[in-house]
C-alpha positions as CSV (number, residue, x, y, z in Angstrom):
1,X,-0.9,-67.9,145.4
2,X,-3.0,-65.8,143.6
3,X,-1.4,-62.7,145.5
4,X,2.6,-63.6,144.6
5,X,1.4,-64.1,141.3
6,X,-0.2,-60.8,140.2
7,X,3.1,-59.3,142.9
8,X,5.3,-61.0,140.1
9,X,3.4,-59.1,137.5
10,X,3.5,-56.4,138.5
11,X,6.9,-56.3,139.3
12,X,7.9,-57.3,136.6
13,X,5.4,-54.5,134.7
14,X,7.4,-52.0,136.9
15,X,10.6,-53.1,135.8
16,X,9.8,-53.0,132.0
17,X,8.2,-49.5,132.8
18,X,11.3,-48.6,134.3
19,X,13.5,-50.4,131.4
20,X,11.9,-48.5,128.9
21,X,11.6,-45.5,130.0
22,X,15.5,-45.5,130.9
23,X,16.2,-46.3,127.2
24,X,14.1,-43.5,126.3
25,X,16.2,-41.3,128.5
26,X,19.4,-42.6,126.9
27,X,18.6,-42.2,123.6
28,X,17.4,-38.7,124.0
29,X,20.8,-37.4,125.9
30,X,22.5,-39.4,122.3
31,X,20.2,-37.0,120.1
32,X,20.7,-34.1,122.0
33,X,25.2,-34.9,121.7
34,X,24.6,-35.4,117.6
35,X,22.3,-32.4,117.2
36,X,25.0,-30.0,119.0
37,X,27.3,-31.3,117.3
38,X,25.7,-30.5,114.1
39,X,25.0,-27.1,114.8
40,X,28.6,-26.6,116.1
41,X,29.2,-27.8,112.4
42,X,27.0,-25.7,110.3
43,X,28.2,-22.8,112.5
44,X,31.6,-23.4,111.1
45,X,30.4,-24.3,107.5
46,X,28.4,-20.4,107.4
47,X,31.5,-18.7,108.9
48,X,33.9,-20.6,106.0
49,X,31.7,-19.3,103.4
50,X,31.3,-16.2,104.9
51,X,34.8,-16.4,104.9
52,X,34.7,-17.4,100.9
53,X,32.0,-14.7,100.0
54,X,34.1,-12.0,101.6
55,X,37.1,-12.6,99.8
56,X,35.7,-13.1,96.3
57,X,33.4,-9.8,97.0
58,X,37.3,-8.6,97.5
59,X,38.7,-10.5,94.5
60,X,35.9,-9.0,92.2
61,X,36.3,-5.6,93.4
62,X,39.3,-5.7,92.5
63,X,39.0,-7.2,88.8
64,X,36.4,-4.0,87.7
65,X,38.6,-2.0,89.2
66,X,41.4,-3.0,87.1
67,X,38.6,-3.6,83.8
68,X,37.6,-0.6,84.8
69,X,41.3,1.7,84.7
70,X,42.2,-0.3,81.5
71,X,39.0,0.7,79.7
72,X,39.7,4.4,80.6
73,X,43.4,3.7,79.1
74,X,41.9,2.6,76.0
75,X,39.4,5.5,75.7
76,X,41.8,8.1,76.5
77,X,44.1,6.2,73.5
78,X,41.4,6.6,70.6
79,X,40.2,10.0,72.1
80,X,43.9,11.2,71.1
81,X,44.4,9.2,68.0
82,X,41.2,10.5,67.2
83,X,42.7,14.5,68.1
84,X,45.5,13.7,66.2
85,X,43.9,12.4,63.3
86,X,40.9,15.5,63.1
87,X,43.8,18.3,63.4
88,X,45.9,16.0,61.1
89,X,42.6,16.5,58.5
90,X,42.3,20.2,59.1
91,X,45.9,21.0,58.4
92,X,45.3,18.8,54.9
93,X,41.7,21.2,54.3
94,X,43.5,24.5,55.5
95,X,46.3,23.8,53.2
96,X,43.7,23.1,49.9
97,X,42.1,26.3,51.0
98,X,45.6,28.4,50.1
99,X,45.6,26.0,47.1
100,X,42.4,26.9,45.9
101,X,42.6,30.7,46.9
102,X,45.7,31.4,45.0
103,X,44.6,29.4,42.3
104,X,41.2,31.4,42.2
105,X,43.2,34.2,42.0
106,X,45.5,33.4,39.1
107,X,42.5,32.2,37.2
108,X,40.8,35.7,37.8
109,X,44.4,37.2,36.8
110,X,44.4,35.2,33.1
111,X,41.0,36.1,32.5
112,X,41.6,40.1,32.5
113,X,44.3,38.6,30.5
114,X,42.0,36.8,28.2
115,X,39.6,39.7,28.2
116,X,42.5,42.1,27.0
117,X,43.6,39.5,24.6
118,X,40.0,39.2,23.3
119,X,39.6,42.7,23.0
120,X,42.9,43.0,20.7
121,X,41.2,40.3,18.7
122,X,38.1,42.1,18.1
123,X,40.2,44.8,16.9
124,X,42.4,42.7,14.5
125,X,38.8,41.1,13.1
126,X,37.3,44.4,12.5
127,X,40.8,45.3,10.5
128,X,41.0,42.0,8.8
129,X,37.4,42.5,7.7
130,X,37.9,46.0,6.5
131,X,41.3,44.7,4.4
132,X,38.9,41.5,3.8
133,X,36.3,44.1,1.7
134,X,38.6,46.0,0.6
135,X,40.4,43.2,-1.1
136,X,36.9,41.9,-2.7
137,X,36.3,45.2,-3.9
138,X,40.1,44.9,-5.5
139,X,39.5,41.7,-6.9
140,X,36.2,42.6,-8.0
141,X,38.1,45.6,-9.8
142,X,41.4,43.8,-11.5
143,X,38.9,40.7,-12.6
144,X,36.0,42.5,-13.4
145,X,33.8,39.8,-11.9
146,X,31.7,40.7,-8.8
147,X,31.4,38.1,-5.3
148,X,28.8,35.8,-6.9
149,X,30.0,35.6,-10.4
150,X,33.1,34.5,-8.7
151,X,31.3,32.5,-6.1
152,X,29.9,30.8,-9.0
153,X,32.5,30.0,-11.2
154,X,33.8,28.8,-8.6
155,X,31.3,26.1,-8.0
156,X,31.2,25.0,-11.5
157,X,34.7,24.5,-10.8
158,X,34.6,22.4,-8.2
159,X,31.1,20.6,-9.1
160,X,33.6,19.1,-12.4
161,X,35.8,18.0,-10.1
162,X,34.0,16.3,-7.1
163,X,32.5,15.0,-10.7
164,X,35.3,13.7,-12.1
165,X,36.8,12.0,-8.6
166,X,32.7,10.7,-8.0
167,X,32.7,9.2,-11.4
168,X,36.4,7.7,-11.1
169,X,35.1,6.3,-7.3
170,X,32.2,4.6,-8.4
171,X,34.5,3.1,-11.3
172,X,36.9,1.7,-9.3
173,X,34.5,0.2,-6.8
174,X,32.6,-0.5,-9.0
175,X,35.3,-2.5,-10.9
176,X,36.0,-4.1,-7.6
177,X,33.3,-5.5,-7.0
178,X,32.4,-6.5,-10.2
179,X,36.6,-8.7,-10.4
180,X,35.4,-9.8,-6.6
181,X,31.5,-10.8,-6.7
182,X,31.7,-12.4,-10.7
183,X,34.6,-14.6,-9.3
184,X,32.8,-16.0,-6.1
185,X,29.5,-16.4,-8.1
186,X,31.6,-18.5,-11.3
187,X,32.3,-20.5,-8.7
188,X,29.4,-21.3,-6.6
189,X,27.8,-21.3,-10.2
190,X,29.4,-23.1,-12.7
191,X,30.5,-25.8,-9.4
192,X,26.3,-25.6,-9.2
193,X,25.5,-26.7,-12.3
194,X,28.3,-28.9,-13.0
195,X,26.8,-30.8,-10.6
196,X,23.0,-30.8,-12.4
197,X,22.0,-32.1,-15.2
198,X,19.0,-31.5,-16.1
199,X,16.6,-32.4,-19.9
200,X,15.5,-29.8,-21.2
201,X,12.4,-30.9,-22.4
202,X,9.8,-28.6,-25.0
203,X,5.7,-29.4,-24.9
204,X,3.6,-27.3,-27.0
205,X,-0.2,-27.0,-26.9
206,X,-0.9,-30.2,-29.0
207,X,-0.2,-33.8,-29.2
208,X,0.1,-35.9,-32.0
209,X,-1.4,-39.2,-31.9
210,X,-0.1,-41.5,-34.6
211,X,-2.5,-43.7,-36.6
212,X,-1.6,-47.2,-38.1
213,X,-3.4,-46.1,-41.2
214,X,-5.6,-43.3,-42.6
215,X,-9.2,-45.8,-42.0
216,X,-8.8,-44.9,-38.7
217,X,-9.8,-41.8,-39.2
218,X,-13.1,-42.5,-40.3
219,X,-13.4,-44.9,-37.6
220,X,-12.6,-42.0,-34.9
221,X,-14.8,-39.7,-36.3
222,X,-17.4,-41.7,-36.1
223,X,-21.0,-41.6,-37.4
224,X,-22.5,-37.9,-37.9
225,X,-19.0,-37.5,-36.1
226,X,-20.6,-38.4,-32.4
227,X,-17.3,-40.4,-31.3
228,X,-14.8,-37.4,-31.9
229,X,-17.5,-35.2,-30.4
230,X,-18.4,-37.5,-27.6
231,X,-14.0,-37.5,-27.1
232,X,-14.3,-33.8,-27.3
233,X,-16.7,-33.1,-25.2
234,X,-15.7,-35.5,-22.0
235,X,-11.9,-34.5,-22.3
236,X,-12.9,-31.1,-22.7
237,X,-10.0,-31.0,-26.1
238,X,-10.1,-30.8,-29.7
239,X,-9.5,-33.1,-32.3
240,X,-7.9,-31.9,-35.5
241,X,-8.3,-34.6,-38.5
242,X,-6.9,-33.3,-41.2
243,X,-4.6,-34.2,-44.4
244,X,-1.6,-35.4,-42.0
245,X,-0.9,-38.9,-42.9
246,X,-1.7,-41.6,-40.5
247,X,-2.2,-38.7,-37.0
248,X,-4.5,-37.0,-35.4
249,X,-3.5,-33.6,-33.6
250,X,-4.7,-33.0,-30.1
251,X,-5.2,-28.9,-29.2
252,X,-5.6,-27.6,-26.0
253,X,-4.0,-25.4,-23.3
254,X,-4.8,-28.1,-20.3
255,X,-1.9,-30.5,-20.6
256,X,-4.0,-32.7,-18.3
257,X,-6.5,-33.0,-19.7
258,X,-4.8,-33.1,-23.6
259,X,-2.3,-35.9,-21.7
260,X,-6.3,-37.4,-20.6
261,X,-7.3,-37.4,-24.8
262,X,-4.0,-38.6,-25.8
263,X,-4.1,-41.5,-23.5
264,X,-7.7,-42.7,-24.0
265,X,-7.3,-42.1,-27.8
266,X,-4.2,-44.6,-28.2
267,X,-6.4,-47.1,-26.0
268,X,-9.2,-46.8,-28.0
269,X,-6.8,-47.6,-31.4
270,X,-5.0,-50.2,-29.4
271,X,-8.7,-51.9,-28.5
272,X,-10.0,-50.8,-32.3
273,X,-14.1,-50.9,-31.0
274,X,-14.6,-47.2,-30.8
275,X,-18.2,-45.8,-29.8
276,X,-19.3,-43.5,-27.6
277,X,-19.5,-46.3,-24.4
278,X,-16.2,-47.2,-25.2
279,X,-15.2,-44.5,-25.5
280,X,-16.7,-42.7,-21.9
281,X,-15.0,-46.3,-20.3
282,X,-11.0,-45.5,-21.9
283,X,-11.4,-41.7,-20.8
284,X,-12.5,-42.8,-17.1
285,X,-9.3,-45.4,-17.7
286,X,-6.8,-42.7,-18.8
287,X,-7.6,-40.2,-16.2
288,X,-7.1,-42.6,-13.7
289,X,-4.0,-44.0,-15.3
290,X,-2.6,-39.9,-15.9
291,X,-3.8,-39.6,-11.8
292,X,-1.5,-41.6,-10.8
293,X,1.1,-41.1,-13.5
294,X,0.8,-37.7,-12.2
295,X,1.5,-39.2,-8.6
296,X,4.0,-41.1,-9.5
297,X,6.1,-38.3,-11.3
298,X,5.8,-35.8,-7.8
299,X,7.0,-38.7,-5.7
300,X,10.1,-39.6,-7.9
301,X,10.4,-35.8,-8.1
302,X,10.8,-35.7,-4.1
303,X,12.5,-38.7,-4.0
304,X,15.4,-37.5,-7.0
305,X,15.6,-34.1,-4.9
306,X,16.0,-35.5,-1.7
307,X,13.1,-33.8,0.4
308,X,10.7,-35.0,2.4
309,X,8.1,-34.6,4.4
310,X,5.6,-32.8,1.9
311,X,1.9,-33.0,2.1
312,X,0.9,-35.6,-0.5
313,X,-1.6,-33.3,-2.3
314,X,1.5,-31.3,-2.6
315,X,3.4,-33.9,-3.8
316,X,0.6,-34.7,-6.4
317,X,0.4,-31.0,-7.6
318,X,4.3,-31.4,-8.3
319,X,3.7,-34.6,-10.3
320,X,0.9,-32.3,-12.3
321,X,3.6,-29.8,-13.8
322,X,5.1,-33.2,-15.6
323,X,2.3,-31.6,-18.1
324,X,3.3,-27.7,-17.7
325,X,5.4,-26.2,-20.1
326,X,6.8,-22.1,-19.3
327,X,8.2,-20.9,-22.4
328,X,8.4,-24.1,-23.8
329,X,10.2,-25.4,-20.3
330,X,9.0,-27.8,-18.8
331,X,8.2,-27.0,-15.4
332,X,8.4,-29.9,-13.3
333,X,11.9,-30.0,-14.7
334,X,12.2,-26.8,-14.4
335,X,11.5,-27.2,-10.6
336,X,14.2,-30.4,-10.2
337,X,16.7,-28.1,-11.8
338,X,15.9,-25.1,-9.0
339,X,16.0,-27.2,-6.4
340,X,19.4,-28.9,-7.5
341,X,21.3,-25.5,-8.2
342,X,20.1,-24.2,-4.6
343,X,21.2,-27.1,-3.0
344,X,24.4,-26.7,-4.3
345,X,24.6,-23.3,-3.8
346,X,23.3,-23.4,-0.1
347,X,25.6,-25.4,0.9
348,X,28.7,-22.7,-0.7
349,X,27.5,-20.2,1.3
350,X,26.9,-22.4,4.1
351,X,23.2,-22.3,5.1
352,X,20.5,-24.8,4.9
353,X,20.5,-26.8,2.3
354,X,17.8,-29.3,3.0
355,X,14.7,-26.1,3.6
356,X,17.2,-24.4,0.4
357,X,15.7,-27.6,-1.9
358,X,12.4,-27.7,-0.5
359,X,12.1,-24.0,-1.4
360,X,13.4,-24.7,-5.0
361,X,10.7,-28.0,-6.0
362,X,7.9,-25.4,-4.5
363,X,8.8,-22.2,-6.0
364,X,6.2,-22.2,-9.4
365,X,4.0,-25.3,-7.2
366,X,1.5,-22.3,-8.6
367,X,2.0,-23.5,-11.6
368,X,0.1,-26.5,-11.2
369,X,-3.3,-25.1,-11.1
370,X,-2.9,-21.5,-13.1
371,X,-4.9,-23.2,-16.2
372,X,-7.8,-23.7,-13.2
373,X,-7.8,-21.3,-10.9
374,X,-7.4,-17.5,-11.6
375,X,-4.7,-15.6,-10.3
376,X,-1.2,-15.5,-10.8
377,X,0.8,-18.5,-10.5
378,X,2.6,-16.6,-7.4
379,X,-0.4,-16.4,-6.2
380,X,-1.6,-19.9,-5.8
381,X,2.0,-20.5,-5.4
382,X,1.5,-18.8,-1.7
383,X,-2.1,-19.8,-1.0
384,X,-1.1,-23.6,-1.7
385,X,1.8,-23.3,0.6
386,X,-0.1,-22.0,3.1
387,X,-2.4,-24.7,2.9
388,X,-1.0,-27.1,3.2
389,X,1.1,-25.2,6.1
390,X,4.8,-25.0,4.4
391,X,7.4,-23.0,6.6
392,X,7.6,-19.0,6.3
393,X,10.3,-19.6,4.5
394,X,9.4,-21.6,1.6
395,X,6.2,-19.2,2.2
396,X,8.1,-16.0,1.3
397,X,10.6,-17.6,-1.3
398,X,7.7,-18.9,-3.4
399,X,5.8,-14.6,-2.7
400,X,9.8,-13.3,-4.1
401,X,11.1,-15.4,-6.5
402,X,9.7,-13.2,-9.3
403,X,10.4,-9.9,-7.3
404,X,6.9,-8.9,-6.2
405,X,7.6,-8.8,-2.6
406,X,11.4,-8.2,-0.8
407,X,13.0,-11.7,-0.1
408,X,13.7,-12.0,4.0
409,X,15.9,-15.1,3.7
410,X,19.4,-16.2,2.7
411,X,17.2,-19.4,1.2
412,X,15.4,-17.0,-1.1
413,X,18.1,-15.1,-2.8
414,X,19.6,-18.2,-3.8
415,X,16.0,-19.6,-5.2
416,X,16.2,-16.5,-7.0
417,X,19.4,-16.8,-8.4
418,X,18.9,-20.4,-8.9
419,X,15.6,-19.8,-10.8
420,X,17.5,-16.6,-13.3
421,X,20.1,-19.6,-14.1
422,X,17.3,-22.6,-14.6
423,X,15.7,-20.5,-17.3
424,X,18.8,-18.1,-18.9
425,X,20.8,-21.4,-19.9
426,X,20.8,-21.9,-23.3
427,X,18.1,-23.9,-24.7
428,X,16.4,-24.2,-21.8
429,X,12.9,-21.6,-22.8
430,X,11.7,-20.0,-26.2
431,X,10.7,-16.7,-26.4
432,X,7.8,-16.0,-28.8
433,X,9.1,-13.4,-31.6
434,X,6.3,-10.5,-30.0
435,X,7.7,-10.8,-26.5
436,X,11.1,-10.5,-27.7
437,X,10.8,-7.3,-30.1
438,X,8.6,-5.6,-27.7
439,X,11.4,-6.2,-25.0
440,X,14.5,-4.7,-27.4
441,X,11.7,-1.8,-28.2
442,X,11.1,-1.3,-24.1
443,X,15.5,-1.4,-23.9
444,X,16.1,1.4,-26.7
445,X,13.2,3.2,-25.4
446,X,14.8,3.2,-21.6
447,X,18.4,4.6,-22.8
448,X,17.1,6.9,-25.5
449,X,14.9,9.1,-22.5
450,X,18.3,10.5,-21.1
451,X,20.1,13.3,-21.9
452,X,22.4,13.4,-23.6
453,X,21.9,9.8,-25.6
454,X,22.0,10.1,-29.6
455,X,21.3,6.5,-30.3
456,X,20.9,3.4,-28.9
457,X,21.2,-0.4,-29.9
458,X,19.9,-3.3,-28.5
459,X,22.2,-6.4,-29.5
460,X,23.1,-9.9,-28.4
461,X,19.1,-10.9,-28.2
462,X,18.8,-8.5,-25.9
463,X,21.8,-9.2,-23.5
464,X,23.4,-5.9,-24.5
465,X,22.9,-2.4,-25.2
466,X,25.5,-0.1,-27.1
467,X,24.2,3.5,-26.1
468,X,26.2,6.6,-28.7
469,X,26.4,9.6,-26.5
470,X,26.8,13.2,-28.1
471,X,30.7,14.3,-27.6
472,X,29.7,18.2,-26.5
473,X,27.1,16.7,-23.8
474,X,28.8,14.0,-22.2
475,X,31.7,14.2,-21.0
476,X,34.2,11.0,-19.9
477,X,33.0,11.5,-16.0
478,X,29.5,11.7,-17.6
479,X,29.7,8.1,-19.3
480,X,30.6,6.0,-15.5
481,X,27.4,8.1,-14.1
482,X,25.1,7.5,-17.3
483,X,26.5,3.7,-17.8
484,X,25.2,3.7,-13.7
485,X,22.1,5.4,-14.1
486,X,21.1,3.8,-16.9
487,X,21.7,0.0,-15.8
488,X,20.0,0.9,-11.9
489,X,16.7,1.9,-14.1
490,X,16.6,-1.2,-16.6
491,X,16.5,-3.6,-13.4
492,X,13.6,-1.7,-11.8
493,X,11.4,-1.3,-15.4
494,X,12.1,-4.0,-17.1
495,X,11.6,-8.1,-16.8
496,X,14.3,-10.2,-18.4
497,X,16.3,-13.7,-17.5
498,X,19.8,-13.4,-17.3
499,X,22.5,-10.1,-17.1
500,X,22.0,-7.0,-20.0
501,X,25.3,-5.1,-20.7
502,X,25.4,-1.3,-20.7
503,X,28.4,0.2,-23.0
504,X,28.3,3.9,-23.7
505,X,30.8,4.7,-26.8
506,X,31.6,8.4,-26.9
507,X,33.2,9.3,-30.2
508,X,35.0,12.8,-30.6
509,X,36.0,13.5,-34.4
510,X,37.9,16.5,-35.9
511,X,37.8,17.5,-39.8
512,X,39.7,20.1,-41.5
513,X,40.4,21.0,-45.0
514,X,43.7,21.6,-47.1
515,X,44.2,24.6,-48.9
């Protein structure tokens, strides 16, 4: 039984082994058949690829040959064109060379002709020189004058003609320029003056204080003069108590101190208590009051003119000019008037109106301190404007408004004109007799220094000078030049308000006697 099982098992194993071998053999045969067919296909693909590559290669070779042939043909065409162009340029160059040769030959021919002509001209020139010398000698023989004498006579004649033409031209030009300038200036100035109305206030070096009665004089003087002495020491002003009824005169060159003394004295008279301690108290109050008055006057002036941004210290100094006079003209009123005139003139000519007003208001600012600090009011004004950071235009205007330096802006020239207009206005200023007579004497001295002047007269308060000339020494043409030169010299050497008219008079008289 066991042997049978073993036999069955062995038989099963053998059958399984044989089945497996058969399966392996079948698979091997299947794989070999597939590999064979794949190799056949791969050989077919390779052969097909080789055929395609061969075809592409032939096509590429054909295209390359065609491109090479096309390029070769293009190069040959361009070469032919270049050769034709070069041939054309070569022909043009040859043609130009031939033309140049022809022109050179013509020039050489002309040079030969010019040389011959020049030789003939030189011969003619020598003949002309010879004839000229003979003509000069003949003219000298006939006229009895040498060539130098004749030349001098001719120059004198030409000089007279030129002088006549120059005088006539100067007269015509000056007449036309004056007419046009007067017309424009009259329009500007009259328009500015009509819009500017300023009061003319005359101040002097004395102030008069009215008293309620003559008994007050004794109280002002005080016991042994202690009251008047205290008041004079505190204010620096001299009190004159004389026979003038019910009045005391305050005398001093400093207008601010004089105003302080006047206010203090009026307060003392009103209060009635006059003694050294009360005087000292009233002087201090008067000083504060005058300070406030100056500040208010400066602020009012700035507001009236319409100028803003001025340093408060400068505003105070502007108000200080309320108590300053020049030739009898109030300095503050004058400054306001100049500012208004400058603004109107600036508007007429189309420049900065505000800057013109500012410069006009500050042009005499140095007069506010010239009683206290040494120097001219121009120098002091320039220093003040620089100290308080005013613009260069304002500084130059202050510096140049009396002609000390040249103006560098149109505004400076406008302020000069406005200053002259304000000073020259009738009644604005008063001159002392000494200044007036010195100006007239200087004017006549300048005019008498010119050659040919017989005598001269300064008339119309020095606004006009009449010059009498010697008829034999000064011709009609010389009169024009003489008037022009006299006017220029007066401008250079004199200082005067307004204008001075120069009139030259030439009178010829012939006398005879009938017998």
